[in-house]
N, C-alpha and C positions, 0 to 999 in steps of 0.2 A: 474676413470670414473667422468665425469664433473659433478658439482652440478647441480641439476635442477633448471631452472629459477623459480622465483616467479612472476607469470602472472595469471592476472584474466581479462577476458572481460565480462563487466556486461551490459546487454542489457534489456531496458525496453521501454515499449509500454504505452499509455495513454487510459484507458477505454476498456481494452481486458478482458472481464469477462472469467471465466474459460470454458465455453463450447462453445466459439468461436475460439477454437483449435481443429483438428480434433482427436488430441491424448487425449483429453478428452470426446471423446465420441460422438460427433455430426461429423459423417462422410461427412456431406454436406459442411463442411467448408474447403475451399481450402487453407491449411497452411502446405505445404509439407516440408519446411523448419525446422519449428519448431517441426513438427511431427517426422521429421527424427532425430532432436537433442535428443527427447524424446527417441526414439528407441536406441539412443547410450549413454543414460546418466540415470539420476534419475528424475522421475515425481513424484511431490508432490501432492497428491490426495486432501488434505484437507489444503491449504495454505489460510491465510488470511491476508487482509491488516490491519494496526493499526488505520486508519481512512479513511473511504470511500471518500475523497476528495483529489483532485490532490495535492495541496501544502503540507497539514498536512501528507499525505501518504509518500511523498517523504522525509519529515523531518525525519521520522522514518528510512526509508531506508538508508539514508546516515549519519545517526548520531548514531543510535543504541539506541536511546532514544524515549519515547513516545511523541506525540506532546505536552502533557500537561507538560512533562519535558524539551523539547527544545525550546519551546516559540512558534513554528510555529502552532497555533491551528486553524488557518482558512486560506483560500486563502488570498494572500497579506499581511500576517503577517511574518516578517522576523524571522529567528533563533535568539536565544539570543546571546547577545556578547560574553559570555563566553562558547558558545557550540562550540565544535570541530567536523568537518566532518571527514568521512573515508579519504577524500583526504587529509586533513591536518595531520591526524594520519599516513597515509602511507608515505607521503611525508617527514615528520620527521624521519622516519625510513628507508630512502634510497630507496624509491619506486618512480619510474616516475608515475605521476598521470595525467591524462586528462580526460576533462568532454566534450563531444559534444553532445548537444540536450538541451531539455526543462529542467530549473532548478526550477523555481517557489519558490525560498526560500528566495530571496534578499528583499522581502517587496514591489516590484514593482508591476506592473498590470500583466495581463495575460501573457505578453510577456517577462517581466523581464527588467532589467537595461542595458544590454548589456555589463556589467563590470565583468570580471572574479574575483571570489572570491579567497581568499587566499587558497591554497592548491592544486591549478590546474595548468596545463601549459598553459598560456596564448594565445600560438600559436594555441591551438586546441579549446580554448573557442567558443561557438556558440549557444548562447541561441536564442530565437525566436525573440527578439529584433535585434540582429545581422543580422538576417534573413531578416526582414522587412527593415532594413537600406540598403540592396541590392536592393531593389524593388523601382520602381517608385511609386508615389501616386496611380496611376491608378492599378497598379499591386498589391499594398497592398491591395485596395478594392478587387480585383479580388480573392486574395488569401483567403478571408473570407468569401466567397459566395458558397454555396452549388452548386448553379446554373452553376458554373464555369465549373464543370464536365461535363455538357450537351455540352459545347463549345468545349471540348477536349484541353488537355493541355499536354506537354511535361514532361516526367518524370524529366527532369532537373529543372522545374519550382518549385517542390514539396520541402517542408521543409525536408521530410525523405531522398530524393535524396542527398541534399547537406549535411546532416549529415553524410550520408554513404560515401559520398567522403571524407571527413575529417577523417572518422574512418580507411577508407582503406589506407589513407595516413600515419597516425599514425603506424598502424600494420606493414607496409611496411618498415618504417624507423626505428622502436623501438622494432622489434621483437626478437631481440638479447639480451634483457636487461630485468630487473625487472619491471614490470608495472602494472598499474590498470587503464584500459580504461573503462570509462562509455559511452554508447552511448544510449540517452534518446529520443526517438520519441515523437513527440506529436501525430502521427497518432496512432490508427484510431479515435482520437477526431474529433467531429464537428469542421470546416465544411467539413471533409471527403474527401479533395481533392485528388484525384488519376487519373492516365493516364489510357486510355485502354490498355489492355482489362479489367481491373479491374472495372472501373467505371460502366460498363453494365454487369458485371459477375454474379450479383444477381439480374438482372432487374425484374425477375418474380418470384423471391424466397419468400416463406413465412417461417418465422422463426417459428419452432415448438412451439406449445403452451403448456406449462406444466399445471397441474391441478391447480396451485396457480394463473393462469391468472384469474381464476373465484372467487379467494379470493376477497370479498367485504369488507374486513376489520372489520366484525362484532367482538366485543371484544378486538379490537386492539387499540393501542394509537390514541387519537384524532388528534395528530399532522399528522399521516398517512393519516387519512382520508382528511384533509386539503389538503395535498400533492396530494392526488388522484384526488380530485376535482370532477367534473361529471362523470370521468371514472368509478365511483363505480356503476352508474345507467346506463351505456350504456350497449347495447346487447353484451356480451361477446362471445357469439356464434358465431355472425357476425364479430367480430374482425379479421382483418388480419394483422399480424405483417410483416412487409415489409420494413426493414431498409437497403435498396438495396446499398445506397452509404456507409453507416458505415460498412457493411459486405465487400464489394469491397475493401474500404481502409484497412480493416483489413488484407485482402489477400495481398494487396499491400505492407502493412507493412512486412509481412511475406517475401515477395520477397526482400525487402531492406535488411532485417535480414540476409537472406540467404547468400549476398554478403559479410556481416561482419563475418558470421562463416566460410565461405571459405576461407577468407583472414586470419583469425586467424588459422585455420588449417595448412595453408600455411606457414605463416611467424611465428606463434608462436604455434607449433603443441601439446606443453604440457600444454597449457594454461587452466585452468578452465575456461568455459562458462557458466554464469548464466543468465537466462530469466525470467522476471517476469512483472506484469502490476501493475499499482498504485491502481486500483479498477475495479470494474464491472458496469454494466448498468441493471436497472430493467427490461427494454424492455417489460413493461406491466404486469409483475408480481406483483400479490397484487395490481392490478390497478395502479402501479406506473412507472413513468419514471425517467430516471437519476439515481441518487443516492442522499444519504440524511442521516438522523439520523436513521439509521437500520442496522442490521447485517444479513439481510437475504442473503443467499447464493449468490442469482443473483447479489448483490450489493459488498458485503464484501469479498466473496471467490475469489481467483485470481490465475492465472496459475504460476507455479514455476518450472522451469526445470534446472537441474544442469548437465553439461556435464564435463566429466573427470574422472568419476567414475562409476561403474556399467555399465549395458548393457540392457536398456530397463526394468530397474526394476521401482517399484512403491512403494512409501512410503505412507502408509495409515493414520499415526497418524498426528494430527494437528501441524501446523508450521505456523509461523508468519513472516512478515516483520521484526520484532524485534529481529529476529535470524541472520539476514544477515550480519551486521557489525562484531558480534563476530566470524562468520564463516569465513568471509575474513581475519581477523585479524590472526585467528589461522592457517589458509592455509597459509598465509605469514610468519607464525613463530614469530608473534609478541604477547606478552602477552595480554590477555583480560582484560582491565581496570575494577575495581570494579565498576565504574560508569554505565557500560554497563546494561541495563534493561532487556536483553534476553540472552540466551545462545547460544553457538555454534552448530549448527546441523551436524558440520563436521563428528561426529561419526556416523549419521544417513546415512549420503551420503555413507559412507564406508560400512555399514550394515544397510539394511533398516528395520530390525527387532528391532533395538534399538529406544525405545521411549524417547524422549528429554524432550518435554513439557506435563506437567499434564493438563494445560489450555493455551489457548490464548485468548488475550484481543484485544478489538475494542472500539473505543471511537468516540465522536462527541461533538463539541463545537458550531461552526456554519460554514455556508457554505462559505461565503466570507465576509470579513469585509467591503468591499466596497458596498456590496448589502444590502439593507433591506429585501428584499424577502427571497426565498428559505427557509421559516419557521422562518427566523432569528434566535435567540439564541436557541439552543436546546441541552441541557446537557444530554448526554447518556455515559453510561459505560455499556460493555457487556462482557460475557465471555462465553467460548465454551471449552468442554473437550472432543470432539470426538463423542459424542452422544447428550448431553444436551447443550442448549443453553439459557442464561439468559441475558434479557436486560432491564437495569433501565433507565427510563426517568424521570429526576429529576423534570421537569417543567411540567409532564404529570400525569394525575391520574392514568394511566394504564401501568404496566410494563408487560414485555413477559417472557415466559419460553416455550420451545419447546423440544420435543423429537424426534430428527431428525431419530432414528432408526425405530419408527413407524409412523413418519410423515415427511418424507423427504422433503415435499415441504412447511413445516412451516405454515399450515393452521390453526391448533388449538392452541390457546394461553392457556397454562395449569397453567398460574400463581396462580391460587386461587384452585387448586385441590389438594385435601387433599392427594391422593395417591402419589402425587410426592414431597410432602413437605420436605422429607429428602434430596432428591437429588437437589431440588431447594435451600434449604439452604446451602448445601454444597458449590455450586457455588458461592452462595451470599458471603459465608465467604471468599472463594478464591478472589473473585473480591475486597471486602473490604480491605483484606490483601495486595494485589497488589497494590491499591490505597495508602495505608499507606507507603508501601515498596519503591515505586517509588516517594514518596512526592508530590503526585497529589496535585496541589494548590487548587483544587476544592474539596477535601475531607471534610467531615464534618457528623455530625450526621444524616443529611437529607438522606444519602445514606443509612444509616443502619437502620432507623426507617420507615419502608415501612409497609403499612396497612396489607400486607400479611405475614409478619414477627412476628407471635404472641410472640415470645420469644426475641423480640429485646428490649435492655435495654432503659431505660427512656432516653430522651435527656439530654445531658450534657454538660454544657458550656465548660469544660475542654477537652472532647472528646479525650480520651485515655491518655491525659497529656504528649504525647511523643514530643521531640523535634527530627526533623530528618534533618540533616544539609548534605550538598552537599560535596562529595568526588571526586574531579576532580584532584587527586594529581600528575597526570602526567603533568599538566599544570598550576596548581593553588597551593600556599602555603596552608598548612593545617588551617583550620578556627578556630577562637577563640571561646570560651564558653562565652556565654553573663553573665554567673553568675560569672566567675572568671577573664575573659580577658586572660586566658591561652589558649594554644592550646587544641582542644578538645581530648579527651580520647576515646570518643566513638562517631561515628557520629549519633547513634539512642539511646536516653537515656531519661528517666523520667524528665520531667521539673518539678522543684518544685512549689507548689501552692503559689501564692503571698498572704501575711499576712497582 
């Protein structure tokens, strides 16, 4: 019997929140290809991004490290020089790796540098800079305006279509070998370019208003009130949510993804197919737009579908993008390095009753280093256990705690409620522990000494006294102990107090 090929097709979009797919409950959404994929695989009901911003979200997806560990803490900030991507790790283990589409991790502007990073096949590299280089100056301007949709454009003009063409070429030519193919669409991100019939598909459609559209952010962080602006005082009853081009482009992305899925089934029928998005969009929930330093489900919860196991099964426990690299490595038969900050969810894909994560974590530092706006520096760390959600805003006076079982729309901030003290503190302890274990460079007594944490210790200059060194021993020599100059014997150890 021939050995099964090690093959993964990883597909992602930009700004597809969980309920923009029909299979997540909104039957008005025309996403037949991803809905069918969910019917044939496993759909993750509670999947979360590691940071709801394009670049940092991708940094975790492709390294298995949180943004605070891999260096890409904001858009236009590159990965750290000693950080290895899944492309490099798989390539070094004999897997053919190709990346087609939006990268956003090279420190360049929105479009990237147009240069294939180490670990990926240069023949198929196609970031958005490569796309713009194919266009005339007039076409470039046209490609960045929503109004172009009204003029009518051919499918071949879009970035999605050109990414799909390269993905199909890869699958046709490499379907008989071990491979990891990423297809990373910019769509349905603004400017929402798409041909007909998609451009007018949702022309008169109103996106349904959840109860949190009426949340005017009383008792919520000041930062969120700034973010909402005058929307807090507008007539929310009269509000109509009509993102017609956004939803049309979303359905267009599904159309393009369908071509890749069909080609994968034809040329690599045993391949595991993974679909996800980097983050969601508030779409006026909590009076907010876009994304930012929040863990509201509309922003941080994303679709995640895995094909190759199960048949229309649904996994209800929380998972995170931090789980993806370990999962892919285990599926490929490659040992998961101790450096990884998440666990493989392959056991959960095979058996949806298995719970992998006690908690999932989301963070925020800033939106983009190039921009003064978007709230600027907003240090957030958040944790979710499947029911309760805690968000700490280091530079704000108000933190957040929600009980999603009794308040699924996250309307009532329970951070100061005595009746929730034990659960809140349990999540707080888990969050602090994760910051310590992952060597979060922003950790410190300030995260622990919150005004609502009555049993918090007094601020301490030594702050636990631990030294936590990096263990990237697949690629780096063992680090030396500052006190001895010898190789460290334990990566985490008590640091002697200076005398």
